[in-house]
C-alpha positions in Angstrom: 73.0 22.6 24.8 70.0 22.5 22.4 68.1 24.9 24.7 71.1 27.2 24.8 71.4 27.2 21.0 67.7 27.9 20.6 67.8 30.7 23.1 70.7 32.3 21.3 69.0 32.0 18.0 65.8 33.6 19.3 67.8 36.4 21.0 69.7 37.2 17.9 66.5 37.3 15.7 64.7 39.5 18.3 67.6 41.9 18.2 67.8 42.0 14.4 64.0 42.6 14.0 63.8 45.6 16.4 63.3 49.0 14.8 66.8 49.8 15.8 68.7 46.5 15.2 71.1 45.1 17.7 73.4 42.1 18.1 74.7 41.4 21.6 78.5 41.8 22.0 78.7 38.3 23.5 78.4 37.0 19.9 81.7 38.6 19.0 83.4 35.7 20.7 83.5 32.7 18.4 87.0 31.2 17.9 88.0 33.8 15.2 86.5 36.7 17.2 88.4 35.7 20.3 91.6 35.5 18.3 90.9 38.9 16.8 90.3 40.5 20.2 93.6 39.1 21.4 95.2 41.0 18.4 93.3 44.2 19.4 94.9 44.0 22.9 98.4 44.3 21.3 97.6 47.3 19.1 99.4 50.5 19.8 96.1 52.4 19.9 94.4 50.1 22.3 95.6 51.4 25.7 93.4 49.4 28.2 95.3 46.2 28.3 98.7 47.8 28.3 97.9 50.3 31.1 96.1 47.7 33.2 99.2 45.6 33.0 101.4 48.5 34.0 99.1 49.2 37.0 99.2 45.6 38.1 103.0 45.5 37.8 103.6 48.8 39.6 101.3 48.0 42.5 102.0 44.2 42.5 103.2 44.2 46.1 100.2 46.1 47.5 97.7 44.0 45.5 99.3 40.8 46.7 99.3 42.0 50.3 95.7 42.9 50.1 94.7 39.6 48.6 97.0 37.1 50.3 97.7 33.6 49.0 95.8 30.3 48.7 92.5 31.7 47.5 90.2 30.3 44.8 90.7 32.6 41.9 87.7 33.0 39.5 88.3 35.0 36.3 85.3 36.3 34.3 85.8 36.6 30.6 89.0 34.7 30.9 89.9 34.7 27.2 93.5 33.4 26.7 94.1 33.4 30.5 97.3 35.4 30.2 96.2 38.0 32.7 95.2 35.3 35.2 98.6 33.6 34.7 100.4 36.8 35.8 98.0 37.1 38.8 98.5 33.4 39.7 102.2 33.9 39.8 101.7 36.9 42.1 99.2 35.5 44.6 99.7 31.6 44.3 96.0 30.6 44.4 95.0 27.1 45.4 92.5 26.9 42.5 91.8 28.8 39.4 88.4 28.8 37.5 88.3 30.3 34.0 84.9 31.5 32.9 84.2 32.6 29.3 81.5 32.3 26.7 83.8 31.1 23.9 84.0 27.4 25.0 86.5 26.0 22.4 88.9 29.0 22.9 88.6 28.7 26.7 89.5 25.0 26.8 92.6 25.6 24.6 93.7 28.4 27.0 93.0 26.4 30.1 95.0 23.4 28.8 98.0 25.6 28.1 97.7 27.1 31.6 97.6 23.7 33.2 100.9 22.8 31.5 102.4 26.1 32.7 101.1 26.0 36.3 100.7 22.3 37.2 100.6 23.0 41.0 97.2 24.8 40.7 93.8 23.1 40.4 92.6 24.7 37.1 89.0 24.4 35.8 87.1 25.8 32.9 83.4 27.0 33.0 81.7 28.0 29.7 79.1 30.6 30.7 77.2 33.7 29.6 77.9 36.6 32.1 74.4 37.8 31.5 73.1 34.8 33.5 73.8 33.2 36.8 77.2 31.5 36.7 77.2 27.9 37.9 80.6 27.2 39.5 81.8 23.6 40.2 80.0 22.3 43.3 83.2 21.3 45.1 84.7 24.8 45.2 85.0 26.1 48.8 83.0 29.3 49.5 85.7 30.8 51.6 88.5 32.9 50.3 87.2 33.5 46.8 88.6 36.2 44.6 86.7 37.1 41.4 89.0 38.7 38.8 87.3 40.7 36.0 90.1 42.5 34.1 90.1 44.5 30.9 87.3 47.0 31.6 84.8 44.5 30.2 82.2 45.8 32.7 81.9 48.7 30.4 80.1 46.6 27.8 77.1 46.5 30.1 74.8 49.5 30.5 74.6 50.8 34.2 71.6 48.6 35.1 73.1 45.5 33.6 76.5 46.3 35.2 74.8 46.5 38.6 73.0 43.2 38.0 76.3 41.5 37.1 78.1 43.0 40.1 75.3 41.7 42.3 75.6 38.2 40.8 79.3 38.4 41.4 78.7 39.4 45.0 76.6 36.2 45.2 79.6 34.1 44.3 81.5 35.4 47.3 81.4 34.7 51.0 82.0 37.5 53.5 85.8 37.1 53.2 85.8 37.2 49.4 86.8 40.0 47.1 86.5 41.3 43.5 89.5 42.6 41.6 88.6 44.4 38.4 89.7 46.8 35.7 87.7 50.0 34.9 88.2 52.3 31.9 88.0 56.0 32.8 87.1 59.3 31.2 89.8 60.6 28.9 90.6 62.7 25.8 88.3 62.0 22.9 91.1 61.5 20.4 92.6 58.7 22.6 89.2 56.9 22.7 88.6 57.3 19.0 91.9 55.8 18.1 91.4 52.9 20.4 88.3 51.8 18.6 89.3 52.8 15.0 92.8 51.4 14.7 94.8 52.2 11.6 95.2 48.6 10.4 91.5 47.7 10.8 91.7 44.9 13.3 88.8 46.3 15.3 86.8 46.7 12.1 87.5 43.0 11.3 86.4 42.0 14.8 83.2 44.0 14.5 82.4 42.5 11.1 83.2 39.0 12.2 80.1 39.0 14.4 78.0 38.6 11.2 79.9 35.4 10.3 79.1 34.1 13.7 75.4 35.1 13.4 75.2 33.4 10.0 76.3 30.1 11.6 74.0 30.5 14.6 70.7 31.4 12.8 71.4 30.4 9.2 71.3 34.0 7.9 73.0 35.2 4.8 74.8 38.4 5.9 77.4 39.5 3.2 80.2 41.2 5.0 81.1 43.1 1.9 77.9 45.1 2.3 78.7 46.3 5.9 81.1 48.8 7.4 82.5 49.3 10.9 81.6 52.5 12.8 82.8 53.5 16.3 82.3 56.8 18.1 82.0 58.3 21.5 78.5 59.2 22.7 79.1 62.1 25.1 75.6 62.0 26.6 75.8 58.4 27.6 79.6 58.5 28.3 80.3 55.4 26.1 82.0 54.3 23.0 79.4 52.8 20.6 80.2 50.3 17.9 77.8 49.7 15.0 77.8 48.0 11.6 76.5 50.2 8.9 74.8 49.0 5.7 76.8 50.2 2.7 73.9 49.6 0.4 70.3 48.6 0.5 70.3 44.9 1.4 67.9 42.1 2.4 69.1 39.5 5.0 67.3 36.2 5.2 67.2 33.3 7.7 65.0 30.3 8.1 61.5 31.6 8.8 62.3 35.3 8.6 64.1 38.2 7.0 65.0 41.9 7.5 65.7 44.6 4.9 68.2 47.3 5.7 68.4 50.6 3.8 71.8 52.1 3.0 73.2 53.8 6.1 71.0 51.8 8.6 72.9 50.5 11.6 73.1 47.4 13.7 74.3 48.4 17.2 76.9 45.8 18.3 78.6 47.1 21.4 78.9 49.8 24.1 81.9 50.5 26.2 81.1 52.8 29.1 83.8 55.1 30.5 83.5 55.9 34.2 84.7 58.5 36.7 86.2 56.7 39.7 83.6 58.1 42.2 80.7 57.0 40.0 82.0 53.5 39.7 82.6 53.2 43.5 79.0 54.3 44.0 77.9 51.5 41.6 79.9 49.0 43.6 78.3 50.2 46.8 74.8 49.7 45.4 75.9 46.2 44.3 77.0 45.1 47.8 80.7 46.1 47.8 81.4 48.6 50.5 85.2 48.4 51.0 87.4 49.4 48.1 91.0 50.0 47.2 91.9 51.9 44.0 95.1 51.9 41.9 95.5 54.0 38.8 98.1 55.2 36.3 99.6 58.6 36.5 97.3 60.0 33.8 94.2 58.5 35.4 93.2 56.7 32.2 92.4 53.4 33.9 91.8 52.0 37.4 92.3 48.6 39.0 89.9 48.3 41.9 89.8 45.7 44.8 86.3 45.6 46.3 85.0 43.6 49.3 81.5 43.0 50.6 
């Protein structure tokens, strides 16, 4: 745990001291950040969760038929486990493993799920998806299904996404599968509204990363001096989220500091939007050659089942 804490501290400081400052989006997810993200998923403007649920409900019979019952279900970025609960009720897995970086939030969610689904062997694994995931040693290798909903794969740049998909392939035997959500290209106005909601929940979520960083590295970020910025980068096909200094400011931490001029940014997140054919090619390069795609009628979102 000490090594993990030190590694996180060094990573954050390295990001802040680059000429173009960054904070990894994984640091959004302290307990408050996780709760704020759950609020985001219920916003009218935030379409991914709603449309993914619609796709899963519309095509439930086909999804269940392709997966079968009795598998070991492994959810990446499990959050509150509500999506997994719906899937568990659909496919009746023998085991469920919830994987998430926010450990306290994860254990609360898993405890609630155990009460709701007592017949399933339910585990919690706190892990960073940027590294190799160590699953419980007693999990059978056969009949594993990795579930990665919510289009979170979009938070990784293409090279990182391919590395994550290859690590995911490594968790599966030859009879395993990956079920995931992927956000697709769409009208710019829809994208803009989804990341700039009218009541400011996404802004609060973005700003809260500074509170988390303050605790992790002992810095003195003042949230009143920063503003939320989100926009679509056409060239890179991604939404970018930044924090913008509203005034000249100096941020200090033990052993270091960084001055920011008014208007200077800290890049906090990307959310890539794919074309289906491009994402299928990415899956193929990552070791997944057999795919089934379900989408909504406007082709805003896709749920993809991929096998080695």
